[in-house]
C-alpha positions, 0 to 999 in steps of 0.5 A: 062104512065102519072103518070110516066110521071109527077113522071119524071117532078117531079123528073128533077124539084127537081134535079133543085133546088139542094143545095136549099130549097123546099117545098115538099108539094107544089111540090107533090101538082103540081105533083097530081093536074097535074095528075088529070088535065090531066086525067079530060082535058088533061092538066097540071093545074099548072107550078113548076116555078109557085109558087104563082098559086100552093099555091092559088090552095093548100090553095083554097083546104084546105080552102075548106075542112077546112070549110067542116069540120066545125061544122055549128050551122045551122046544129041544128037549121034548122030556122037560116040555111038562115041567114049563121049565121057563114058565112060558106056558103058565104066562101065556095060558093066564094072558090068554085067559084075560083076553078071552074075558073081553068077549066071552058075557058076548058069546054066551049071551048070543047063544041065548039070543040065536033062537030068536033071531036065527035067520039074521047073521049080523057079524062073524059071531052070528055066523060061527054060532049058527055054524056049530062053532063051539065057545073054546073055537070062537074064542081061539078065532077071535084072539088070533083075528084081534092079535094079527089085525092090531098090534101090526096096524098100530105099529105101522102108524106109530112108526109112519108119524116118527118118519115123518116128524124126522123129515120136515120136506116128507111132512110137507109134500104128504099134507100138500098131496092130501090138501090137493087131493081130498076134495070129501070132508069128511074124508071117505076111503075111496080117494086114498088110493090117488095119494101116491106119495102117501102110500110111498111113504107107508111102503117105506115105513113098512120096509124100514119097519116090519110090523112083524117077523118076515124070517118064514122061509118063503120063496116064489113058487113060480118064476115072476116079475116084480116091476120089471125085474125077474125073481127066480122061483125056488130062491131064498130071498136072502141069497138075493143080491139086495143091493144089486136089484133094488139099489138105493132103496136099501141103503139110502140114509134118509129113505123118505128123501127119495120119494120127493124125487121119485113122485 
């Protein structure tokens, strides 16, 4: 399986750097970016050894996310939009075209080879070309998939490690669970669902450090039950009494400590 293979490569890289300082964020970024890259066009995009390329691509993805979230005065005064008063459009265009250059040669090469292997659809790029997608549409789809699929995972893993390193009891229990439950070597993906404590740590990290903005107006279309609690339909989550509904998980000072008592 692709994910297992790429995680195995990450483990080998970390093992090779034993005793030295490792930028976990960039290592995770390379892993996730290559997973998405193999799904999109069947190749690794970045090498663990080429830290400059990894850092540049990571910086571009983060810069695009930052520019998207930056308030734009032109949104409030449409008449000045053409002037691009804050230079956001120019900056965004530069970043986007730099990212596009990462896979533009793959698209051109695959189009030349399309007539040779028309029946073989090995990845997303083959499917897009076979269905008549233009290069511009493919570029934008790839950008959305890479940006959404890499930044969030990288940030989440980074924060999980930060929270575990801050809590010695939590990391001891996580290690004990891994040694007890994981019987295969190398580690396979299938037993991950049998790690309730590690999964609880991950969910708690997502609650404490959501990797993306959660300010969009979400609400339940129908009244539903979550862990025995009734969530009313069309209710803005901001209006809910979070302390009453979710109790200590909202205000506890050492979040991971509570998991020890519950699992």
